Z-matrix of the N, CA and C atoms (Angstrom, degrees):
N
C 1 1.426
C 2 1.497 1 108.99
N 3 1.297 2 113.98 1 141.08
C 4 1.453 3 119.61 2 178.76
C 5 1.511 4 108.64 3 -94.16
N 6 1.325 5 116.77 4 149.82
C 7 1.459 6 121.15 5 -179.32
C 8 1.514 7 113.33 6 -84.75
N 9 1.370 8 119.26 7 -7.00
C 10 1.454 9 121.45 8 -179.16
C 11 1.524 10 109.52 9 -76.65
N 12 1.338 11 117.27 10 135.51
C 13 1.464 12 118.50 11 179.19
C 14 1.539 13 110.07 12 -70.18
N 15 1.317 14 116.15 13 139.39
C 16 1.452 15 121.52 14 178.51
C 17 1.512 16 109.74 15 -81.16
N 18 1.342 17 115.46 16 140.57
C 19 1.467 18 118.24 17 176.31
C 20 1.517 19 109.32 18 -80.03
N 21 1.318 20 116.33 19 151.29
C 22 1.471 21 118.90 20 179.85
C 23 1.519 22 111.04 21 -58.00
N 24 1.306 23 116.36 22 152.86
C 25 1.451 24 121.51 23 -175.51
C 26 1.521 25 112.51 24 -62.63
N 27 1.338 26 118.13 25 -39.43
C 28 1.462 27 119.82 26 -177.55
C 29 1.540 28 111.01 27 -66.42
N 30 1.325 29 117.81 28 -32.19
C 31 1.461 30 120.66 29 177.62
C 32 1.532 31 109.21 30 -70.88
N 33 1.318 32 116.60 31 -39.91
C 34 1.463 33 120.32 32 179.23
C 35 1.528 34 110.70 33 -64.51
N 36 1.329 35 117.23 34 -40.55
C 37 1.481 36 120.67 35 178.23
C 38 1.522 37 109.62 36 -64.43
N 39 1.323 38 117.10 37 -44.12
C 40 1.459 39 120.85 38 179.67
C 41 1.533 40 110.72 39 -58.99
N 42 1.296 41 117.93 40 -46.25
C 43 1.465 42 120.88 41 -179.24
C 44 1.524 43 111.95 42 -65.28
N 45 1.313 44 116.73 43 -38.50
C 46 1.458 45 120.81 44 178.08
C 47 1.522 46 111.04 45 -64.94
N 48 1.356 47 118.62 46 -44.23
C 49 1.470 48 122.99 47 178.87
C 50 1.522 49 109.41 48 -64.83
N 51 1.280 50 117.56 49 -41.13
C 52 1.455 51 120.64 50 179.49
C 53 1.527 52 111.24 51 -65.70
N 54 1.297 53 116.99 52 -36.90
C 55 1.459 54 121.12 53 178.68
C 56 1.528 55 110.39 54 -69.45
N 57 1.335 56 118.36 55 -37.12
C 58 1.461 57 121.78 56 -178.36
C 59 1.526 58 111.69 57 -76.48
N 60 1.327 59 115.71 58 -47.81
C 61 1.465 60 119.47 59 -174.70
C 62 1.519 61 114.08 60 -95.18
N 63 1.272 62 119.71 61 -11.74
C 64 1.442 63 123.09 62 177.50
C 65 1.521 64 111.40 63 89.22
N 66 1.321 65 113.53 64 173.35
C 67 1.465 66 121.53 65 -179.73
C 68 1.524 67 108.24 66 -75.81
N 69 1.341 68 119.09 67 124.35
C 70 1.469 69 120.36 68 -177.78
C 71 1.541 70 111.93 69 -64.28
N 72 1.305 71 118.77 70 -25.61
C 73 1.453 72 121.34 71 179.76
C 74 1.527 73 112.48 72 -72.72
N 75 1.334 74 116.56 73 -20.43
C 76 1.448 75 118.56 74 -177.84
C 77 1.520 76 113.52 75 -103.30
N 78 1.334 77 117.85 76 8.38
C 79 1.458 78 119.93 77 -177.60
C 80 1.518 79 113.14 78 -76.08
N 81 1.302 80 119.86 79 -49.36
C 82 1.469 81 120.97 80 -174.74
C 83 1.530 82 110.93 81 -98.81
N 84 1.321 83 114.65 82 161.87
C 85 1.463 84 120.06 83 178.84
C 86 1.511 85 109.93 84 -65.65
N 87 1.342 86 117.19 85 -41.85
C 88 1.475 87 120.55 86 179.56
C 89 1.525 88 110.73 87 -62.44
N 90 1.322 89 116.18 88 -41.31
C 91 1.474 90 119.19 89 -179.10
C 92 1.522 91 110.16 90 -64.32
N 93 1.323 92 116.54 91 -40.48
C 94 1.464 93 118.36 92 178.59
C 95 1.523 94 110.78 93 -65.24
N 96 1.345 95 116.20 94 -41.52
C 97 1.473 96 119.98 95 -179.78
C 98 1.529 97 110.24 96 -64.86
N 99 1.340 98 117.64 97 -41.36
C 100 1.458 99 120.86 98 179.15
C 101 1.506 100 110.72 99 -64.54
N 102 1.314 101 117.82 100 -40.95
C 103 1.449 102 118.91 101 -178.34
C 104 1.522 103 111.10 102 -70.12
N 105 1.350 104 116.81 103 -34.68
C 106 1.458 105 119.78 104 175.96
C 107 1.520 106 111.62 105 -65.04
N 108 1.336 107 116.37 106 -45.31
C 109 1.463 108 119.39 107 -178.52
C 110 1.533 109 110.72 108 -68.22
N 111 1.320 110 116.65 109 -32.45
C 112 1.459 111 119.72 110 178.45
C 113 1.525 112 110.40 111 -67.85
N 114 1.327 113 115.87 112 -34.75
C 115 1.469 114 118.20 113 178.07
C 116 1.515 115 111.15 114 -73.99
N 117 1.347 116 118.33 115 -32.76
C 118 1.456 117 120.81 116 -176.60
C 119 1.533 118 111.20 117 -77.35
N 120 1.341 119 117.78 118 -39.41
C 121 1.453 120 120.60 119 -177.10
C 122 1.512 121 109.66 120 -104.29
N 123 1.292 122 114.98 121 131.41
C 124 1.453 123 118.65 122 172.68
C 125 1.517 124 106.31 123 -118.44
N 126 1.305 125 116.23 124 136.19
C 127 1.446 126 120.62 125 179.71
C 128 1.508 127 110.01 126 -107.47
N 129 1.283 128 114.01 127 146.42
C 130 1.446 129 120.87 128 178.46
C 131 1.514 130 106.64 129 -110.47
N 132 1.320 131 119.42 130 133.18
C 133 1.451 132 120.36 131 -175.28
C 134 1.528 133 114.75 132 -53.65
N 135 1.316 134 118.62 133 -38.62
C 136 1.460 135 121.10 134 -178.86
C 137 1.509 136 110.77 135 -117.23
N 138 1.331 137 116.46 136 36.84
C 139 1.453 138 121.18 137 -178.65
C 140 1.526 139 112.56 138 -80.27
N 141 1.305 140 115.57 139 -176.00
C 142 1.451 141 122.15 140 -179.28
C 143 1.537 142 109.29 141 -64.69
N 144 1.317 143 116.78 142 133.45
C 145 1.445 144 121.64 143 179.71
C 146 1.514 145 114.05 144 85.88
N 147 1.311 146 118.42 145 -2.83
C 148 1.458 147 121.60 146 -177.70
C 149 1.522 148 111.81 147 -106.34
N 150 1.355 149 116.71 148 1.90
C 151 1.457 150 119.47 149 179.83
C 152 1.522 151 109.96 150 -66.62
N 153 1.309 152 117.55 151 144.11
C 154 1.465 153 119.69 152 176.58
C 155 1.518 154 110.14 153 -65.83
N 156 1.328 155 116.47 154 144.40
C 157 1.454 156 120.71 155 -179.23
C 158 1.519 157 109.23 156 -100.96
N 159 1.315 158 115.68 157 153.56
C 160 1.453 159 120.34 158 177.05
C 161 1.509 160 110.72 159 -73.42
N 162 1.311 161 115.91 160 159.05
C 163 1.462 162 121.06 161 -177.97
C 164 1.531 163 110.98 162 -63.06
N 165 1.336 164 116.94 163 -37.11
C 166 1.469 165 119.04 164 179.30
C 167 1.523 166 111.57 165 -64.43
N 168 1.313 167 118.08 166 -37.21
C 169 1.463 168 121.65 167 178.23
C 170 1.519 169 110.68 168 -66.89
N 171 1.328 170 115.84 169 -42.52
C 172 1.460 171 119.53 170 -179.38
C 173 1.524 172 110.74 171 -65.79
N 174 1.336 173 117.78 172 -42.70
C 175 1.456 174 121.64 173 179.61
C 176 1.526 175 111.39 174 -67.90
N 177 1.345 176 118.60 175 -37.80
C 178 1.460 177 120.87 176 177.00
C 179 1.536 178 110.59 177 -62.22
N 180 1.308 179 116.91 178 -44.66
C 181 1.472 180 119.27 179 179.98
C 182 1.534 181 110.94 180 -68.33
N 183 1.322 182 117.66 181 -35.04
C 184 1.462 183 121.15 182 177.01
C 185 1.528 184 111.63 183 -65.79
N 186 1.338 185 117.58 184 -45.66
C 187 1.464 186 119.47 185 179.38
C 188 1.511 187 111.78 186 -65.56
N 189 1.329 188 117.71 187 -35.52
C 190 1.455 189 119.70 188 177.28
C 191 1.532 190 110.94 189 -68.43
N 192 1.326 191 116.62 190 -41.21
C 193 1.468 192 120.08 191 -179.04
C 194 1.521 193 111.83 192 -68.11
N 195 1.317 194 117.90 193 -35.30
C 196 1.466 195 122.29 194 -177.59
C 197 1.524 196 112.63 195 -87.90
N 198 1.333 197 118.32 196 -9.16
C 199 1.454 198 120.19 197 -179.45
C 200 1.512 199 113.74 198 76.69
N 201 1.338 200 116.98 199 31.13
C 202 1.452 201 121.50 200 -178.01
C 203 1.513 202 113.25 201 -95.98
N 204 1.323 203 119.23 202 2.89
C 205 1.456 204 120.98 203 -174.08
C 206 1.528 205 112.01 204 -61.57
N 207 1.316 206 117.94 205 -46.58
C 208 1.446 207 120.77 206 -177.54
C 209 1.525 208 112.51 207 -67.18
N 210 1.343 209 120.69 208 -48.23
C 211 1.464 210 119.17 209 177.56
C 212 1.532 211 113.01 210 -61.44
N 213 1.315 212 117.03 211 -37.62
C 214 1.464 213 119.08 212 177.98
C 215 1.522 214 111.41 213 -67.72
N 216 1.327 215 117.14 214 -38.51
C 217 1.474 216 120.24 215 177.87
C 218 1.522 217 110.70 216 -65.13
N 219 1.329 218 116.93 217 -37.45
C 220 1.474 219 120.12 218 177.84
C 221 1.525 220 110.89 219 -65.31
N 222 1.308 221 117.34 220 -42.83
C 223 1.469 222 119.59 221 178.92
C 224 1.514 223 111.70 222 -67.85
N 225 1.344 224 116.96 223 -36.54
C 226 1.460 225 120.15 224 175.47
C 227 1.529 226 110.86 225 -63.65
N 228 1.320 227 117.09 226 -36.69
C 229 1.465 228 121.76 227 177.61
C 230 1.518 229 109.93 228 -62.10
N 231 1.329 230 117.29 229 -45.55
C 232 1.461 231 120.72 230 -179.79
C 233 1.519 232 112.14 231 -64.07
N 234 1.325 233 116.27 232 -36.79
C 235 1.466 234 120.17 233 178.42
C 236 1.521 235 111.77 234 -72.25
N 237 1.332 236 116.64 235 -36.87
C 238 1.471 237 121.36 236 -176.24
C 239 1.524 238 112.73 237 -89.46
N 240 1.319 239 118.83 238 12.28
C 241 1.456 240 122.00 239 -178.03
C 242 1.542 241 112.68 240 -55.19
N 243 1.345 242 120.60 241 -45.62
C 244 1.471 243 118.75 242 178.14
C 245 1.531 244 113.76 243 -60.29
N 246 1.318 245 118.03 244 -33.74
C 247 1.458 246 120.29 245 178.76
C 248 1.539 247 111.34 246 -72.85
N 249 1.324 248 117.34 247 -27.75
C 250 1.465 249 121.15 248 179.83
C 251 1.529 250 112.26 249 -74.20
N 252 1.342 251 116.48 250 -45.47
C 253 1.457 252 120.41 251 -172.92
C 254 1.507 253 113.76 252 -106.70
N 255 1.305 254 118.24 253 -12.79
C 256 1.461 255 121.32 254 -178.24
C 257 1.520 256 110.14 255 103.53
N 258 1.324 257 115.15 256 155.26
C 259 1.467 258 120.65 257 -175.79
C 260 1.535 259 111.86 258 -66.49
N 261 1.331 260 117.18 259 -39.78
C 262 1.469 261 119.73 260 -176.79
C 263 1.523 262 111.07 261 -66.35
N 264 1.320 263 116.79 262 -45.19
C 265 1.462 264 120.71 263 179.48
C 266 1.521 265 109.21 264 -67.09
N 267 1.330 266 118.34 265 -40.66
C 268 1.454 267 121.49 266 -179.04
C 269 1.524 268 112.15 267 -65.05
N 270 1.331 269 116.91 268 -24.59
C 271 1.463 270 119.94 269 177.34
C 272 1.531 271 111.30 270 -70.01
N 273 1.335 272 117.40 271 -23.49
C 274 1.468 273 121.83 272 -177.64
C 275 1.522 274 113.58 273 -111.61
N 276 1.317 275 118.67 274 -7.20
C 277 1.460 276 121.79 275 -179.72
C 278 1.527 277 109.01 276 -140.45
N 279 1.314 278 117.13 277 126.04
C 280 1.448 279 120.79 278 -179.34
C 281 1.532 280 109.74 279 -127.44
N 282 1.319 281 117.00 280 136.88
C 283 1.472 282 119.76 281 179.02
C 284 1.520 283 110.67 282 -71.30
N 285 1.324 284 115.77 283 137.52
C 286 1.467 285 120.06 284 -179.05
C 287 1.508 286 112.65 285 -102.86
N 288 1.340 287 117.38 286 -45.67
C 289 1.462 288 119.17 287 -176.12
C 290 1.515 289 110.86 288 -155.24
N 291 1.335 290 113.02 289 161.30
C 292 1.468 291 121.76 290 173.71
C 293 1.514 292 106.20 291 -130.42
N 294 1.335 293 115.97 292 113.15
C 295 1.460 294 120.98 293 -179.80
C 296 1.521 295 110.36 294 -138.25
N 297 1.312 296 117.50 295 125.27
C 298 1.463 297 123.81 296 175.76
C 299 1.525 298 112.04 297 53.46
N 300 1.322 299 117.33 298 42.75
C 301 1.458 300 121.56 299 177.02
C 302 1.504 301 114.19 300 79.30
N 303 1.324 302 119.01 301 7.66
C 304 1.452 303 123.86 302 179.45
C 305 1.508 304 110.44 303 -111.90
N 306 1.328 305 115.73 304 119.99
C 307 1.469 306 121.95 305 176.66
C 308 1.517 307 107.54 306 -95.15
N 309 1.323 308 117.05 307 123.08
C 310 1.476 309 121.69 308 178.75
C 311 1.522 310 108.16 309 -103.47
N 312 1.351 311 114.95 310 125.66
C 313 1.452 312 121.25 311 -178.00
C 314 1.523 313 108.42 312 -119.87
N 315 1.330 314 117.85 313 128.46
C 316 1.469 315 123.41 314 178.32
C 317 1.521 316 108.22 315 -98.74
N 318 1.334 317 116.28 316 127.79
C 319 1.458 318 122.57 317 -179.23
C 320 1.514 319 110.61 318 -106.41
N 321 1.346 320 115.77 319 157.90
C 322 1.466 321 121.51 320 -179.87
C 323 1.530 322 112.32 321 -69.56
N 324 1.331 323 116.54 322 -34.90
C 325 1.457 324 119.94 323 -178.35
C 326 1.517 325 109.67 324 -141.29
N 327 1.316 326 115.56 325 165.51
C 328 1.465 327 119.82 326 177.60
C 329 1.515 328 111.37 327 -67.07
N 330 1.328 329 117.27 328 -27.55
C 331 1.475 330 120.85 329 177.53
C 332 1.532 331 110.10 330 -65.50
N 333 1.315 332 117.42 331 -44.15
C 334 1.469 333 120.42 332 177.26
C 335 1.537 334 110.65 333 -65.22
N 336 1.308 335 117.50 334 -39.73
C 337 1.457 336 120.27 335 178.69
C 338 1.526 337 110.24 336 -62.64
N 339 1.340 338 117.52 337 -42.82
C 340 1.467 339 121.15 338 179.42
C 341 1.532 340 110.76 339 -65.97
N 342 1.297 341 117.75 340 -41.73
C 343 1.473 342 121.27 341 179.08
C 344 1.539 343 110.64 342 -63.10
N 345 1.310 344 117.83 343 -40.90
C 346 1.447 345 121.15 344 178.98
C 347 1.519 346 111.93 345 -71.93
N 348 1.327 347 117.64 346 -30.68
C 349 1.471 348 119.41 347 173.80
C 350 1.516 349 110.58 348 -61.95
N 351 1.322 350 116.96 349 -35.99
C 352 1.456 351 121.04 350 177.73
C 353 1.537 352 111.30 351 -69.81
N 354 1.318 353 117.10 352 -27.45
C 355 1.481 354 122.12 353 -179.91
C 356 1.530 355 112.29 354 -95.45
N 357 1.327 356 118.66 355 10.36
C 358 1.462 357 123.35 356 -173.29
C 359 1.535 358 112.59 357 -54.13
N 360 1.322 359 119.32 358 -46.49
C 361 1.478 360 121.37 359 -177.47
C 362 1.525 361 111.04 360 -64.04
N 363 1.336 362 116.90 361 -38.60
C 364 1.470 363 119.55 362 179.55
C 365 1.529 364 110.72 363 -65.46
N 366 1.313 365 116.03 364 -44.06
C 367 1.482 366 120.37 365 -179.74
C 368 1.526 367 110.24 366 -65.77
N 369 1.322 368 116.93 367 -41.97
C 370 1.475 369 119.83 368 178.37
C 371 1.531 370 111.41 369 -63.28
N 372 1.321 371 117.08 370 -38.54
C 373 1.471 372 120.23 371 178.58
C 374 1.527 373 111.41 372 -64.76
N 375 1.326 374 116.68 373 -41.34
C 376 1.473 375 119.99 374 177.46
C 377 1.515 376 111.68 375 -64.25
N 378 1.341 377 116.24 376 -40.99
C 379 1.468 378 119.48 377 179.09
C 380 1.528 379 110.27 378 -64.76
N 381 1.324 380 116.63 379 -43.87
C 382 1.472 381 119.80 380 -179.87
C 383 1.519 382 111.61 381 -64.74
N 384 1.323 383 117.07 382 -31.76
C 385 1.449 384 120.60 383 179.88
C 386 1.510 385 112.81 384 -75.17
N 387 1.338 386 116.55 385 -43.42
C 388 1.475 387 120.56 386 -173.60
C 389 1.525 388 113.95 387 -93.19
N 390 1.336 389 117.18 388 -28.01
C 391 1.475 390 120.60 389 -177.80
C 392 1.528 391 110.02 390 -134.85
N 393 1.325 392 117.38 391 66.88
C 394 1.471 393 119.01 392 -176.86
C 395 1.532 394 113.39 393 -68.76
N 396 1.327 395 118.10 394 -28.00
C 397 1.464 396 120.39 395 -178.34
C 398 1.525 397 112.46 396 -73.78
N 399 1.334 398 118.38 397 -11.28
C 400 1.464 399 121.07 398 -179.90
C 401 1.524 400 110.84 399 -71.39
N 402 1.330 401 118.34 400 -26.44
C 403 1.461 402 122.21 401 176.90
C 404 1.521 403 114.16 402 70.82
N 405 1.319 404 117.44 403 34.75
C 406 1.465 405 121.13 404 179.79
C 407 1.527 406 107.91 405 -79.55
N 408 1.343 407 116.28 406 122.65
C 409 1.462 408 121.77 407 179.96
C 410 1.515 409 111.98 408 -107.36
N 411 1.331 410 117.32 409 -28.03
C 412 1.460 411 119.78 410 178.87
C 413 1.524 412 109.93 411 -151.58
N 414 1.338 413 114.31 412 162.85
C 415 1.456 414 120.86 413 -179.46
C 416 1.525 415 108.59 414 -127.41
N 417 1.327 416 116.10 415 139.48
C 418 1.453 417 121.25 416 175.19
C 419 1.523 418 107.46 417 -118.45
N 420 1.335 419 115.64 418 121.89
C 421 1.454 420 121.77 419 178.91
C 422 1.518 421 108.33 420 -101.73
N 423 1.322 422 116.69 421 123.28
C 424 1.463 423 122.49 422 -178.33
C 425 1.516 424 110.10 423 -113.43
N 426 1.341 425 115.81 424 144.62
C 427 1.443 426 121.18 425 174.58
C 428 1.519 427 109.88 426 -82.56
N 429 1.332 428 116.50 427 -174.52
C 430 1.479 429 118.79 428 179.28
C 431 1.520 430 111.16 429 -68.21
N 432 1.310 431 115.58 430 152.10
C 433 1.461 432 120.38 431 178.73
C 434 1.528 433 110.60 432 -78.36
N 435 1.311 434 115.90 433 136.08
C 436 1.459 435 121.39 434 173.10
C 437 1.516 436 107.28 435 -105.60
N 438 1.319 437 117.30 436 146.15
C 439 1.467 438 117.97 437 -179.98
C 440 1.521 439 110.62 438 -66.51
N 441 1.292 440 116.64 439 140.93
C 442 1.451 441 122.50 440 178.65
C 443 1.513 442 109.26 441 -108.86
N 444 1.313 443 115.09 442 129.74
C 445 1.471 444 119.16 443 178.88
C 446 1.519 445 110.60 444 -88.84
N 447 1.314 446 118.70 445 -10.57
C 448 1.455 447 120.78 446 -174.42
C 449 1.526 448 113.93 447 -100.12
N 450 1.340 449 118.66 448 -13.81
C 451 1.450 450 121.27 449 -176.65
C 452 1.528 451 110.27 450 -122.26
N 453 1.303 452 114.04 451 158.44
C 454 1.444 453 118.91 452 175.20
C 455 1.530 454 111.86 453 126.97
N 456 1.327 455 116.21 454 170.94
C 457 1.468 456 119.09 455 -175.46
C 458 1.524 457 113.67 456 -70.40
N 459 1.331 458 118.02 457 -21.45
C 460 1.470 459 120.26 458 -177.27
C 461 1.520 460 113.03 459 -111.39
N 462 1.286 461 117.77 460 19.75
C 463 1.469 462 121.52 461 -179.97
C 464 1.514 463 109.66 462 -74.66
N 465 1.311 464 115.17 463 141.95
C 466 1.470 465 121.13 464 176.42
C 467 1.521 466 108.05 465 -127.84
N 468 1.311 467 117.09 466 155.22
C 469 1.455 468 118.13 467 178.91
C 470 1.542 469 110.45 468 -65.67
N 471 1.284 470 116.24 469 148.59
C 472 1.448 471 121.47 470 179.99
C 473 1.511 472 110.76 471 118.70
N 474 1.318 473 116.09 472 -170.19
C 475 1.457 474 121.41 473 -174.87
C 476 1.529 475 112.38 474 -80.61
N 477 1.328 476 117.94 475 -12.09
C 478 1.443 477 119.41 476 178.15
C 479 1.512 478 112.57 477 82.14
N 480 1.336 479 118.59 478 -146.07
C 481 1.445 480 120.71 479 -174.54
C 482 1.536 481 113.47 480 -69.21
N 483 1.324 482 117.16 481 -12.24
C 484 1.459 483 119.45 482 -179.25
C 485 1.531 484 113.19 483 -83.96
N 486 1.304 485 118.92 484 -2.67
C 487 1.461 486 121.21 485 -173.80
C 488 1.523 487 112.60 486 -74.35
N 489 1.321 488 119.96 487 -11.78
C 490 1.455 489 121.29 488 -179.71
C 491 1.523 490 112.40 489 -94.80
N 492 1.356 491 117.19 490 -2.01
C 493 1.470 492 119.01 491 -179.16
C 494 1.522 493 108.86 492 -80.00
N 495 1.286 494 118.01 493 116.18
C 496 1.460 495 123.44 494 170.15
C 497 1.411 496 114.50 495 81.97
């Protein structure tokens, strides 16, 4: 009997298989590259660059990477319209759409539309200051819509509903 302790059978089998088939980490090129890079770089759990980021930072980087800055700025502009022009003006004029740098605003009356046309440069300056990513270059102020008897899917040639008068 030998005085050296025998290793367990499962350890002996593992060593024999490893000797015959080789180290699985060194078989493929990718595995060798990964093991080399793992040996070269050591990471520290709380090292530089590993600090958790705030949600606002993560969302800012996500919107920049996905190209959502302009659409989000446009929607923020529509939501912040009362703060831009004031509560009284916002009660009579509401933004309808933003397309190709043109903000379309619908007014309650033609008087409000005319007054806002006179204030166009001031409103554009406020928009450029507070929402530069929206890309607003001009504003169109529209009065209320009047019904048209000449256009539409059911229009017919002639005078329309007024032809029976008199």
